[in-house]
Structure formats: structure tokens, C-alpha cells
C-alpha positions in Angstrom: 1.7 -1.8 26.4 -1.1 0.6 25.6 -4.3 -1.1 24.7 -6.0 0.1 21.5 -8.6 -0.8 19.1 -6.5 -1.0 15.9 -9.6 -1.0 13.6 -11.4 2.0 15.0 -9.4 4.7 13.3 -9.4 3.4 9.8 -12.9 3.2 8.3 -11.5 2.1 4.9 -9.7 -1.0 6.2 -11.0 -4.5 5.4 -11.2 -7.5 7.6 -8.1 -9.4 6.6 -9.5 -12.8 7.6 -12.2 -12.7 5.0 -12.0 -12.3 1.2 -15.0 -11.1 -0.8 -15.1 -10.4 -4.4 -16.8 -8.7 -7.3 -16.1 -9.2 -10.9 -17.1 -10.8 -14.2 -15.4 -13.3 -16.4 -14.4 -12.3 -20.0 -15.3 -15.8 -21.3 -18.5 -16.3 -19.5 -20.7 -15.4 -16.5 -19.7 -15.9 -13.0 -21.9 -19.0 -12.8 -20.2 -20.5 -15.8 -16.7 -19.9 -14.3 -17.8 -21.5 -11.0 -19.3 -24.5 -12.7 -16.2 -24.9 -14.9 -13.8 -25.2 -12.0 -16.0 -26.9 -9.4 -14.4 -30.2 -8.3 -11.0 -29.4 -9.8 -7.8 -29.4 -7.9 -5.5 -26.4 -7.6 -2.0 -26.2 -6.3 -1.4 -22.9 -4.5 2.2 -21.8 -4.0 3.2 -19.9 -0.9 6.2 -19.0 1.2 6.7 -21.1 4.3 6.5 -18.3 6.9 3.6 -18.3 9.4 2.3 -15.0 7.9 2.5 -16.3 4.3 0.7 -19.5 5.2 -2.0 -17.6 7.0 -2.5 -15.3 4.0 -2.6 -18.3 1.6 -4.8 -20.3 3.9 -7.4 -17.6 3.7 -7.3 -17.5 -0.1 -7.5 -21.3 -0.3 -10.5 -21.3 2.1 -12.3 -18.8 0.0 -11.7 -20.8 -3.2 -12.9 -24.0 -1.6 -16.0 -22.4 -0.2 -17.0 -20.3 -3.3 -15.8 -22.5 -6.1 -16.1 -26.0 -4.6 -12.6 -26.9 -5.7 -9.8 -28.7 -3.8 -6.8 -26.4 -3.0 -3.4 -27.8 -1.9 -0.9 -25.4 -0.3 2.6 -26.0 -1.7 5.2 -24.3 0.5 8.2 -22.9 -1.5 11.5 -21.6 -0.1 12.5 -18.3 -1.7 15.9 -16.6 -1.9 14.8 -14.2 0.7 13.9 -17.0 3.1 17.3 -18.7 2.7 19.4 -15.7 3.8 19.5 -13.5 6.9 21.3 -10.7 5.1 19.8 -7.4 4.2 17.4 -7.5 1.3 19.4 -5.1 -0.7 22.5 -7.3 -0.4 20.8 -10.6 -1.4 19.1 -9.5 -4.6 16.8 -6.7 -3.7 13.5 -6.5 -5.5 11.9 -9.9 -6.1 13.8 -12.1 -3.6 10.6 -13.2 -2.0 8.7 -13.9 -5.3 11.1 -15.2 -8.0 11.0 -18.8 -6.8 7.2 -18.8 -6.8 7.1 -17.3 -10.3 9.5 -19.9 -11.5 7.2 -22.6 -10.1 4.3 -21.1 -11.9 6.1 -21.0 -15.2 7.3 -24.6 -14.8 3.9 -25.9 -14.0 4.7 -27.0 -10.4 1.9 -24.8 -9.1 -1.3 -23.3 -10.6 -1.5 -20.0 -8.6 0.7 -18.1 -6.1 -0.2 -15.7 -3.3 2.3 -12.9 -2.7 2.4 -9.9 -0.3 1.8 -7.3 -3.0 4.5 -4.9 -1.6 7.1 -7.6 -2.4 6.0 -8.0 -6.0 8.2 -6.3 -8.7 6.3 -3.9 -10.9 7.4 -5.9 -14.0 5.5 -9.0 -14.7 7.2 -11.8 -16.7 5.6 -13.0 -20.0 3.3 -15.9 -19.3 2.1 -14.6 -15.9 -0.8 -12.3 -14.9 -1.7 -10.5 -11.8 -5.2 -12.0 -11.7 -6.6 -10.6 -8.5 -6.1 -8.2 -5.6 -8.3 -9.3 -2.7 -9.7 -6.7 -0.3 -6.8 -4.8 1.2 -6.1 -4.9 4.9 -5.1 -1.8 6.9 -2.0 -0.5 5.0 -0.5 1.4 7.9 2.6 0.7 10.0 2.6 0.2 13.7 5.0 0.7 16.6 5.5 -2.2 19.1 7.2 -0.9 22.3 7.2 -3.1 25.4 7.6 0.1 27.5 4.2 1.3 26.3 5.8 4.5 25.0 4.5 6.0 21.8 6.9 7.1 19.1 7.1 10.7 20.2 7.7 9.5 23.8 10.7 7.4 23.2 13.9 8.8 24.6 16.7 10.2 22.4 19.0 7.3 21.6 16.3 4.7 21.9 17.0 1.7 19.6 14.1 1.2 17.1 14.4 -1.8 14.7 13.1 -2.2 11.2 14.2 -4.2 8.1 12.8 -1.5 5.7 14.9 1.3 4.2 11.6 3.2 3.8 10.7 3.0 7.4 14.3 3.7 8.5 14.5 6.9 6.4 11.2 8.2 7.6 12.1 7.5 11.2 15.4 9.3 10.9 13.7 12.3 9.2 11.5 12.8 12.2 14.5 14.3 14.1 13.7 12.5 17.3 17.3 11.3 17.9 16.4 7.7 17.6 19.0 5.0 16.7 17.5 3.0 13.8 18.9 -0.5 13.7 18.4 -3.2 11.0 16.5 -6.3 11.7 15.6 -9.4 9.7 13.4 -12.4 10.5 9.7 -13.3 10.8 7.2 -11.4 12.9 7.7 -13.5 16.0 11.5 -13.0 15.8 11.2 -9.3 15.6 8.7 -9.1 18.4 10.9 -11.2 20.6 13.9 -8.8 20.1 11.7 -6.0 21.5 10.3 -8.1 24.4 13.8 -9.3 25.3 15.1 -5.8 25.4 17.6 -6.1 22.5 15.8 -3.0 21.1 13.4 -0.5 22.6 10.8 -0.9 19.8 10.1 -2.4 16.4 8.1 -1.1 13.5 5.9 -3.6 11.7 3.0 -3.7 9.3 -0.5 -3.6 10.8 -1.8 -6.1 8.2 0.8 -8.7 9.1 0.0 -8.6 12.8 -3.7 -8.6 12.1 -3.4 -11.7 9.9 -1.5 -13.5 12.7 -3.9 -12.3 15.4 -1.2 -10.3 17.2 -2.7 -6.9 17.3 -2.5 -7.0 21.1 1.2 -6.3 20.7 0.6 -2.9 19.1 1.5 0.2 21.0 0.7 2.8 18.4 -0.7 2.9 14.8 1.5 5.3 12.8 -0.6 7.5 10.6 0.5 8.1 7.0 1.4 11.7 7.8 4.1 10.2 10.1 5.0 7.0 8.2 3.8 6.6 4.6 3.4 2.8 3.9 5.1 0.9 1.1 3.3 0.8 -2.2 0.9 -2.1 -2.0 1.3 -2.7 1.7 -1.6 -4.5 3.3 -2.7 -6.0 -0.1 -2.2 -9.5 -1.5 -1.5 -10.4 -5.1 -2.8 -13.5 -6.7 -0.7 -14.6 -9.7 -1.2 -17.3 -12.2 -0.3 -18.2 -15.8 -2.3 -16.7 -18.6 -2.2 -15.7 -22.2 -2.3 -12.4 -23.9 -5.4 -10.3 -24.0 -6.9 -11.2 -20.6 -8.6 -8.4 -18.7 -7.1 -8.8 -15.2 -6.1 -6.7 -12.2 -3.1 -4.5 -12.4 -1.1 -2.7 -15.1 -0.1 -4.8 -18.0 3.1 -2.8 -18.7 6.8 -2.9 -18.1 7.2 -6.5 -19.1 10.7 -8.1 -18.7 12.0 -11.2 -20.5 12.2 -14.4 -18.6 15.3 -16.6 -18.8 18.7 -17.1 -17.3 19.6 -14.5 -14.7 16.0 -13.3 -14.2 15.8 -14.8 -10.7 16.9 -17.7 -8.5 16.2 -21.2 -9.5 12.9 -22.8 -8.6 12.7 -23.1 -4.8 12.4 -26.2 -2.8 8.8 -27.4 -2.4 7.1 -29.2 0.4 3.8 -30.8 1.2 1.9 -33.5 -0.6 1.6 -33.3 -4.4 -1.0 -34.9 -6.6 0.2 -38.1 -8.2 -0.9 -36.9 -11.6 0.9 -33.6 -11.2 -2.4 -31.7 -10.9 -4.9 -31.1 -13.6 -4.1 -28.8 -16.5 -5.5 -25.3 -15.9 -6.3 -23.1 -18.9 -6.4 -19.3 -19.1 -9.9 -19.3 -17.6 -8.2 -19.6 -14.2 -7.2 -16.0 -14.2 -10.8 -14.9 -14.9 -12.0 -17.2 -12.1 -9.6 -15.8 -9.6 -10.6 -12.3 -10.6 -14.3 -13.1 -10.3 -14.0 -14.8 -6.9 -11.1 -12.8 -5.2 -10.6 -9.4 -6.8 -11.7 -6.2 -5.0 -12.1 -3.3 -7.4 -11.4 -0.5 -5.0 -8.3 -2.2 -3.6 -7.1 -3.0 -7.1 -7.4 0.6 -8.3 -5.5 1.9 -5.3 -2.5 -0.5 -5.6 -2.4 0.0 -9.4 -1.8 3.7 -8.9 0.8 3.0 -6.2 2.7 0.5 -8.4 2.6 2.7 -11.4 4.2 5.4 -9.3 6.9 3.0 -8.1 7.6 1.9 -11.7 7.6 5.5 -12.9 10.3 6.6 -10.6 12.3 3.4 -11.3 12.5 2.4 -7.7 12.4 -1.2 -6.3 10.3 -2.4 -3.4 13.4 -1.9 -1.1 13.9 1.8 -1.9 13.2 4.5 0.6 9.9 5.2 -1.1 6.3 5.2 0.2 3.0 5.6 -1.5 -0.7 5.4 -0.6 -3.7 5.8 -2.8 -7.2 6.3 -1.4 -10.6 6.6 -3.0 -12.2 9.8 -1.9 -15.0 9.3 0.6 -17.9 10.1 -1.7 -16.6 7.3 -4.0 -15.4 4.7 -1.6 -18.7 3.5 -0.2 -20.5 1.2 -2.5 -18.6 2.2 -5.7 -17.6 -1.3 -6.7 -21.1 -2.6 -6.1 -22.7 0.1 -8.2 -20.1 -0.5 -11.0 -21.0 -4.2 -11.1 -17.5 -5.2 -10.1 -15.8 -3.0 -12.7 -13.0 -0.6 -11.5 -14.9 2.3 -9.9 -15.0 5.7 -11.6 -14.4 8.8 -9.5 -11.6 10.5 -7.7 -8.4 9.0 -6.3 -5.9 10.7 -4.1 -2.3 9.4 -4.3 0.4 10.5 -1.8 4.1 9.6 -2.0 7.3 10.2 -0.2 10.9 9.7 -1.3 13.6 10.1 1.3 17.3 10.2 1.5 18.4 7.0 3.3 19.8 8.9 6.2 16.6 11.0 6.6 18.4 14.2 5.9 16.0 15.2 3.2 12.4 14.2 2.4 10.3 14.9 -0.7 6.5 14.6 -0.3 3.9 15.1 -3.0 0.3 14.2 -3.7 -2.0 14.3 -6.6 -5.7 13.8 -7.1 -7.3 12.6 -10.3 -9.6 10.2 -12.0 -9.8 6.6 -10.8 -10.6 5.4 -14.3 -6.8 5.3 -15.2 -4.9 4.8 -12.0 -1.7 4.1 -13.9 -1.8 7.5 -15.5 -2.2 9.1 -12.0 0.8 7.1 -10.7 2.9 8.1 -13.6 1.9 11.8 -13.2 3.0 11.8 -9.6 6.3 10.0 -10.5 7.0 12.6 -13.2 6.5 15.4 -10.6 8.8 13.7 -8.1 11.5 13.1 -10.6 11.4 16.7 -11.6 11.8 17.6 -8.0 14.9 15.5 -7.6 13.7 12.1 -6.4 16.6 10.2 -8.0 19.1 12.4 -6.3 17.5 11.7 -2.9 17.5 7.9 -3.5 21.1 8.0 -4.6 20.3 6.5 -7.9 21.6 9.4 -10.0 
């Protein structure tokens, strides 16, 4: 495979192995929040995959180091983990998060770590998206054991992905590639390429980085070739919370909880505290924001998620979106703002494609970063006017 430095071409990417934070607590200073939670025990819910455990382990380590609290990882099996079928056939949006959310609402865990791209845009009552840590490189990558880059693959080459978004964009390139569906964890997908079952696989750069597997990368796919999924490369930290909290992410499009809203609480594993854990009040959301949230990352993913919600597409739709702070704003903006969402200009790009790649709609918009949700909705309205629903086959 071609050796590359996967970090050299993206000056905005953040080291995924470290989590820094800026922010303030609405009910007190940062010092007050840290003192309030020092020595407490928190149960952190996570999926069981190696990638999920690596992501959650980094969050847990940051909380232990900065807060001085004990953090227990509680693995939970989700509906998406129990089935090898295509995501769209086993429930679509939310299959990787519903069991974690149920565990939060039932009090089995105190916080949950999700891959933000898997998180539905609607947040159930009683839960809050408390923090978005610094985002890792959001781009996709090609892994081809032959060492051939995407444009060098022969016509008819089998390229595997489990994402309708990636599949549609690959087909739209007109390279004559055979796109095949694949499920499984990162190692399973890499093995299929290494064993010759497929010629190449497309994966997320962030996932490989968090698993220390960037040596497998043949080519980083630029957003002009393959636009990432909304929220790709970012983590979402969710917990319970009351109304009125100032937290990361849009507080809109709420859906009722109850029967039929998702699979039953998943199976849990690992040790649990004999007393069931200590009660955690709504101050936890503010603590998580103070310790873990990154203002620039939060602003970007809020715009992307608002766009996704605006076009009424789920996280399995052939839709891509990427928001980026303009260069004059990106450097030091959060620090200058004292941890508040940075003001300035935000560029949001999006793509909606027909599943077979026969037609692709691309648009972009630039506007104020003060209200990223408004920017996302603006772009969604533009795409809908241009026929996005027809392309996705939803109307």
C-alpha cells in the first residue's frame, strides 16, 4: 500500500486520542463544577465494538484526569450490533443508539458516548446532547491492498462499503466500479480487502485513527470526491437533563419517548456499583460541556445536523454534509470567545444523490456561525427546492 501521512493534508483535524475543552457552567464556575463532581462515580454507556470502546475510553480518561471522578465503562449491545443485515432493513436511523438512550432514561448509566453520525437529529425528552469533543478528521479513506488509488482501480473492481451515501457517490464518479454492501467492524472490513474478497473498502479516517490503523490507508478521499456524513469524525456525549440547560447542539425536533420509539434496553456487561451508582443531577450536563465540549466542532456539526433534519433524511440516506469555519475564524476563535460558540463565518457544503448515482445534487452556503441551525435549514430549503426528495426517492 502507498505510505502517506494522513494528518498532513488537513490542518483543521484534531488529534482523536486527546480531548480538550472550553466552556462555562450555567450554575457555577468551572472550578465549582469540578469540585462538585470530584470523587463521584459515573457509569459511561458504550457499544461493545473495539472502536466504540476506544472512543469511550478516551472520554473516560479525560473525565478521570480533569475531574478526579471514577468512570466505569458499561458495554451495551444495540440493535445494530445484534444483526448483520443492512442498516436500512433493521430499523435505519437510531439502531446504534436507541439501547444506550433507553439505558440513560432508565438510570442504568449516567452518560453515553455515541459516534455523532449515528445519532438521530431528534432528541427524546429527558436527554441532552451535552458535549461534542474536538472533532477528528471527517474525511473518508480508501483501503486497497493493491496500492491503487480510487482513480487507478480497474473498471469492474469491487469496492465495498456499508453506507448508501458512499455507495451513491462512488457510482456517481462514473468509474465503472462495482459497489458491494458490507457490514461488520473495522477489522472485518479490512480483512475482506486483504483476503481478496473485494478490491478495496471505503472507511472513515477517524475510526482508523482511533484504532491506530492509519497504516492501512491507501488514499484520503477529499470532500470534493466524497462528502462525509453529517457529524462524521465527531463524538456525541449524551446524558439526562432538565429543560432550560444551555448545552451543545440544537434543542429542536423533539420526539415523544414510549412504546415503539426504539428497541428495548440492551444487554449490559462489566461490573456495576453495588449501590447502582450515585444520583447525578442536571449539573452533569454542564460539567460534560465544560470539560469535553469544543466550540468550533459543536458549531460545525450543529449546522450539518440541522441540514439533515431540514431535508428530513436519516443518517442512512445518501446524503453528505460538511461545515467548516473559514480560515480567518478557525484559529483561536474558541479561546477568544471564552469557550462560547465562535462568531464569524461558516461554510456548509452538502450533497444529495440518487442511490444508483445517476444524479447528484450539490450545494453550498456561507453565513454567520452565530446561528448554525439557521444556516443548515437555509441549505436544506435550497436543496428541497432543487428536488432533493425526488433524488432520495422519498417523494
